[in-house]
N, C-alpha and C positions, 0 to 999 in steps of 0.2 A: 504494500500500500504506500509506504514512504517512497519507494523507488518510482512508483507510478506518478505520484504527486511531483516529485523532483523532475521527472521527464516532462511533465506538462508545463511546469513553471519554466523550465529551461527552453522548451519549445516556443514559449511566448515571452521570452526574456526581453525582447525589444519593447513590447507593450508594458511589461512590468516595470522596467527601468525608466521608461518615459513617464509613467504615472508617478513613480517615486520621485523623479526629477521635478515634476510639477508640484509635488508636496514639500519640497525643500523649504519654502518660505512659511510653511504651516506652523513651525515652532515645536514640532515633535522632538523630544530630546534625543531620540535614537536616529534622527534623520536631520542633520544640521549642515552637512557639507558634501561636496562631491566625493570625498573620501568614503563616505558611507555608501554611496552608490557603487564605488569601486569594490567595496567589500561584498556587496550583493553580486556584482559581476564575477568576482573571484569564486564566491561560494557556488554560483551556478555553473562555473567552468565554461563561460561563454566562448572563450577562445579555443576550447577543445572542439575539433571538427568531428571526432569520433565519439559517438554517444556512449559507447562502452567505456572508453577512457574517462569520460565525465562521470559516469555512474560509479566507476571504481574510485574516483576521487571522492564522490559523495559518500560512498560506503565507508571509506577510510575515515573521513571526518565524522560520520555518524557513530562509528564504533569508538573513535577517540572520545567523543562526548559521552556516549553511553557507558563506557568503562570508567568514567570519572577522571579523565585527565586533569591534572592540576591547573593547566592553562584554562580549561573550560570553567572550572570552579572560580578562578580569579575573574574571568570575564563575567560570569553571572553575578559575582559579588560586586563588581564595579557597576553593573547595571542597577543592581539593587541599591547600592550606596548613592548613586546619582539622583535617585528619586528623593 
């Protein structure tokens, strides 16, 4: 299910990134600069032409987060603390 959602988001990445770019001035704390859009581009592996390579990247990141990597914990803490 997660892989299917990732594929759909990736397939429509241009639309998603355009919508997020239009939301930059909205004041959302998680969406304040072009760097935030680049993070989404990197996460969706937009530059990968092979969908299987992109899916492998997603699975690696998913497993890293699921298995409790310390960097993920720090990232979640930073988001929580910024509120």
